[in-house]
ZABAPA-375737 format. One record per residue (C-alpha): x, y, z. Coordinates in pm, whole numbers, plus 50000, padded with zeros to 5 digits. Last residue first. Layout:
BEGIN
+-------+-------+-------+
:     x :     y :     z :
+-------+-------+-------+
:     X :     Y :     Z :
...
+-------+-------+-------+
! end
This chain:
BEGIN
+-------+-------+-------+
:     x :     y :     z :
+-------+-------+-------+
: 02894 : 07113 : 41514 :
: 02961 : 06959 : 41826 :
: 03298 : 07114 : 41969 :
: 03499 : 06863 : 42111 :
: 03623 : 06920 : 42494 :
: 03998 : 06818 : 42536 :
: 04151 : 06464 : 42703 :
: 04515 : 06476 : 42664 :
: 04735 : 06158 : 42483 :
: 05063 : 06044 : 42581 :
: 05228 : 05870 : 42234 :
: 05369 : 05524 : 42268 :
: 05152 : 05437 : 42010 :
: 04988 : 05057 : 42178 :
: 05064 : 05121 : 42508 :
: 04982 : 05482 : 42488 :
: 04665 : 05415 : 42370 :
: 04569 : 05160 : 42659 :
: 04731 : 05454 : 42914 :
: 04432 : 05688 : 42771 :
: 04185 : 05473 : 42738 :
: 04076 : 05558 : 43120 :
: 04016 : 05922 : 43015 :
: 03835 : 05887 : 42721 :
: 03574 : 05709 : 42972 :
: 03583 : 05985 : 43270 :
: 03523 : 06239 : 42963 :
: 03185 : 06064 : 42892 :
: 03049 : 06254 : 42613 :
: 03211 : 06101 : 42368 :
: 03441 : 06194 : 42076 :
: 03666 : 06030 : 41982 :
: 04051 : 05966 : 41951 :
: 04232 : 06218 : 41736 :
: 04557 : 06274 : 41591 :
: 04658 : 06631 : 41434 :
: 04846 : 06656 : 41157 :
: 05075 : 06927 : 41155 :
: 05213 : 07005 : 40786 :
: 05525 : 06862 : 40624 :
: 05384 : 06606 : 40462 :
: 04989 : 06648 : 40444 :
: 04805 : 06395 : 40632 :
: 04423 : 06317 : 40450 :
: 04138 : 06442 : 40722 :
: 04338 : 06755 : 40826 :
: 04300 : 06658 : 41116 :
: 04325 : 06291 : 41182 :
: 04092 : 05986 : 41245 :
: 04068 : 05772 : 41517 :
: 03752 : 05555 : 41682 :
: 03942 : 05268 : 41887 :
: 03843 : 04933 : 41774 :
: 04222 : 04822 : 41743 :
: 04219 : 04813 : 41348 :
: 04123 : 05197 : 41413 :
: 04422 : 05217 : 41629 :
: 04655 : 05084 : 41376 :
: 04509 : 05298 : 41089 :
: 04505 : 05600 : 41278 :
: 04897 : 05544 : 41366 :
: 05032 : 05457 : 40997 :
: 04833 : 05707 : 40872 :
: 05033 : 06002 : 41118 :
: 05350 : 05828 : 41084 :
: 05344 : 05903 : 40644 :
: 05206 : 06228 : 40721 :
: 05525 : 06311 : 40911 :
: 05452 : 06645 : 41047 :
: 05289 : 06482 : 41351 :
: 05106 : 06660 : 41635 :
: 04925 : 06410 : 41928 :
: 04755 : 06217 : 42112 :
: 04462 : 06443 : 42151 :
: 04146 : 06248 : 42307 :
: 03813 : 06378 : 42277 :
: 03566 : 06505 : 42409 :
: 03170 : 06601 : 42385 :
: 02892 : 06838 : 42587 :
: 02526 : 06798 : 42422 :
: 02486 : 06562 : 42133 :
: 02738 : 06291 : 42048 :
: 02800 : 06212 : 41696 :
: 02769 : 05868 : 41600 :
: 02667 : 05933 : 41276 :
: 02845 : 06239 : 41218 :
: 03170 : 06105 : 41316 :
: 03134 : 05777 : 41200 :
: 03082 : 05910 : 40831 :
: 03342 : 06148 : 40860 :
: 03619 : 05923 : 40967 :
: 03502 : 05665 : 40703 :
: 03471 : 05969 : 40395 :
: 03803 : 05846 : 40259 :
: 03811 : 05496 : 40243 :
: 03998 : 05416 : 39955 :
: 04183 : 05721 : 39959 :
: 04342 : 05639 : 40268 :
: 04435 : 05298 : 40139 :
: 04594 : 05431 : 39861 :
: 04789 : 05741 : 40067 :
: 04926 : 05420 : 40343 :
: 05030 : 05268 : 40048 :
: 05235 : 05599 : 39855 :
: 05354 : 05653 : 40142 :
: 05491 : 05274 : 40257 :
: 05678 : 05308 : 39867 :
: 05831 : 05654 : 39921 :
: 05987 : 05516 : 40238 :
: 06095 : 05214 : 40091 :
: 06233 : 05363 : 39837 :
: 06426 : 05626 : 40058 :
: 06511 : 05331 : 40251 :
: 06730 : 05216 : 39892 :
: 06840 : 05522 : 39783 :
: 06984 : 05577 : 40147 :
: 07147 : 05189 : 40080 :
: 07233 : 05260 : 39739 :
: 07399 : 05598 : 39850 :
: 07560 : 05454 : 40201 :
: 07719 : 05141 : 39955 :
: 07838 : 05396 : 39672 :
: 08020 : 05602 : 39940 :
: 08159 : 05327 : 40099 :
: 08276 : 05180 : 39784 :
: 08440 : 05498 : 39714 :
: 08563 : 05559 : 40034 :
: 08786 : 05156 : 40012 :
: 08872 : 05271 : 39658 :
: 09019 : 05572 : 39796 :
: 09206 : 05396 : 40080 :
: 09352 : 05128 : 39850 :
: 09468 : 05360 : 39592 :
: 09658 : 05542 : 39869 :
: 09807 : 05296 : 40012 :
: 09910 : 05144 : 39717 :
: 10064 : 05523 : 39645 :
: 10224 : 05500 : 40011 :
: 10340 : 05129 : 39913 :
: 10489 : 05278 : 39617 :
: 10632 : 05572 : 39734 :
: 10799 : 05385 : 40004 :
: 10934 : 05102 : 39768 :
: 11116 : 05396 : 39531 :
: 11277 : 05542 : 39888 :
: 11381 : 05210 : 39954 :
: 11568 : 05129 : 39581 :
: 11693 : 05534 : 39586 :
: 11854 : 05429 : 39945 :
: 11977 : 05112 : 39853 :
: 12150 : 05286 : 39504 :
: 12298 : 05513 : 39719 :
: 12435 : 05223 : 39914 :
: 12579 : 05078 : 39639 :
: 12729 : 05408 : 39492 :
: 12893 : 05474 : 39883 :
: 13031 : 05122 : 39908 :
: 13195 : 05183 : 39613 :
: 13349 : 05440 : 39598 :
: 13497 : 05328 : 39959 :
: 13652 : 05044 : 39792 :
: 13744 : 05239 : 39532 :
: 13934 : 05468 : 39778 :
: 14070 : 05218 : 39942 :
: 14205 : 05035 : 39648 :
: 14352 : 05335 : 39544 :
: 14552 : 05395 : 39870 :
: 14640 : 05008 : 39856 :
: 14796 : 05068 : 39531 :
: 14973 : 05420 : 39665 :
: 15123 : 05228 : 39962 :
: 15222 : 04946 : 39739 :
: 15365 : 05166 : 39527 :
: 15581 : 05361 : 39788 :
: 15678 : 05012 : 39898 :
: 15795 : 04936 : 39584 :
: 15968 : 05275 : 39572 :
: 16096 : 05192 : 39886 :
: 16233 : 04884 : 39794 :
: 16409 : 05028 : 39469 :
: 16578 : 05254 : 39664 :
: 16686 : 04997 : 39894 :
: 16841 : 04778 : 39617 :
: 17008 : 05105 : 39441 :
: 17179 : 05176 : 39753 :
: 17288 : 04844 : 39844 :
: 17431 : 04863 : 39481 :
: 17633 : 05099 : 39546 :
: 17753 : 05020 : 39862 :
: 17857 : 04709 : 39681 :
: 18034 : 04840 : 39446 :
: 18211 : 05120 : 39608 :
: 18413 : 04861 : 39836 :
: 18605 : 04681 : 39465 :
: 18682 : 05047 : 39321 :
: 18824 : 05122 : 39711 :
: 18998 : 04801 : 39664 :
: 19099 : 04820 : 39302 :
: 19250 : 05151 : 39431 :
: 19462 : 05019 : 39736 :
: 19571 : 04701 : 39464 :
: 19702 : 04981 : 39246 :
: 19843 : 05160 : 39499 :
: 20068 : 04884 : 39624 :
: 20151 : 04800 : 39338 :
: 20298 : 05094 : 39251 :
: 20469 : 05167 : 39610 :
: 20519 : 05507 : 39703 :
: 20861 : 05656 : 39856 :
: 20851 : 05888 : 39608 :
: 21150 : 05844 : 39493 :
: 21102 : 05452 : 39350 :
: 21172 : 05197 : 39643 :
: 21394 : 04898 : 39537 :
: 21354 : 04560 : 39573 :
: 21529 : 04328 : 39779 :
: 21696 : 04020 : 39651 :
: 22089 : 04134 : 39697 :
: 22093 : 04392 : 39989 :
: 22068 : 04767 : 39855 :
: 22307 : 05044 : 39929 :
: 22214 : 05359 : 40085 :
: 22164 : 05616 : 39838 :
: 22364 : 05897 : 39909 :
: 22615 : 05905 : 40159 :
: 22594 : 05631 : 40496 :
: 22906 : 05744 : 40734 :
: 23143 : 05503 : 40803 :
: 23213 : 05457 : 41170 :
: 22999 : 05152 : 41182 :
: 23205 : 04963 : 40920 :
: 23010 : 04932 : 40564 :
: 22830 : 04584 : 40532 :
: 22943 : 04414 : 40190 :
: 23279 : 04346 : 40292 :
: 23128 : 04102 : 40561 :
: 22956 : 03894 : 40367 :
: 22822 : 03668 : 40543 :
: 22856 : 03305 : 40524 :
: 22571 : 03032 : 40623 :
: 22688 : 02725 : 40714 :
: 22508 : 02708 : 41054 :
: 22160 : 02921 : 41036 :
: 22225 : 03286 : 41130 :
: 21952 : 03362 : 41437 :
: 21709 : 03638 : 41336 :
: 21631 : 03517 : 40987 :
: 21493 : 03736 : 40742 :
: 21225 : 03611 : 40511 :
: 21197 : 03876 : 40193 :
: 20893 : 04033 : 40202 :
: 20615 : 03909 : 39931 :
: 20313 : 04203 : 39943 :
: 19941 : 04003 : 39933 :
: 19655 : 04086 : 39698 :
: 19371 : 03898 : 39717 :
: 19141 : 03891 : 39412 :
: 18758 : 03836 : 39498 :
: 18568 : 03592 : 39269 :
: 18247 : 03801 : 39180 :
: 18156 : 04163 : 39297 :
: 17830 : 04110 : 39138 :
: 17693 : 03772 : 39315 :
: 17875 : 03894 : 39649 :
: 17688 : 04267 : 39662 :
: 17364 : 04058 : 39530 :
: 17315 : 03824 : 39854 :
: 17302 : 04060 : 40151 :
: 17119 : 04355 : 40023 :
: 16885 : 04151 : 39806 :
: 16805 : 03899 : 40091 :
: 16718 : 04192 : 40331 :
: 16520 : 04374 : 40025 :
: 16336 : 04028 : 39963 :
: 16249 : 04033 : 40349 :
: 16119 : 04413 : 40387 :
: 15890 : 04355 : 40107 :
: 15753 : 04002 : 40237 :
: 15704 : 04210 : 40580 :
: 15511 : 04496 : 40421 :
: 15270 : 04256 : 40202 :
: 15187 : 04081 : 40530 :
: 15135 : 04411 : 40671 :
: 14900 : 04505 : 40355 :
: 14704 : 04201 : 40408 :
: 14653 : 04234 : 40797 :
: 14516 : 04598 : 40744 :
: 14296 : 04522 : 40473 :
+-------+-------+-------+
! end
């Protein structure tokens, strides 16, 4: 921008200089040169020339009035000023004033042109600044809109993922609950099929006198208690629960026995622990 303005300024100065030099000569036209003609008086008389001594007054004669004019000489008006000289001077003044006025007009036009160029340059700079500001505002608005759209997409994606995770967790929980209910129902069905087995075995094999039992644990989970009892019976242990049918949420004791030999029951504790993970305790059994 600065280089373009400088080139314009230099070109304007060159045009003004050419105008100042050339225009006065074009406007003045062909100059007229005025020359006063004076009679040539030879310093030394040529041979053959005759002098009119009568016309020359003697030295002792005073000059009165107007001096006689020699032939061929021009008379001077009373004012002592030459009319032709005045005319020549006036025309010279008018001629000399014309280039000055022309130069002043050219300089004024040059200044106006320079001012117009400067004003135009300022207007162009202001327009460019306004255009840059508008473009910057549009870019900022576009970036803001893109950020908002990206944030909205990220939020929607996060909400969708959270909803999917919650749905999966809920479905998984429902499936686990369904499996648990199915297992509990199967154990209950199995216990209902043989409800009197522990009592029958206890009555049939009930020892006489002092007897002992192994208490493996007390569980509130009815399904787990039923599962342990079933597993121990399958392994050959005389296991049962109190109450005979485990109740969910209540204390269900898992017992092995009874047996008259306390030492025999104590020898089975480690084996029972390896199967169930429960540490049993030998307790007295009241024979009824």
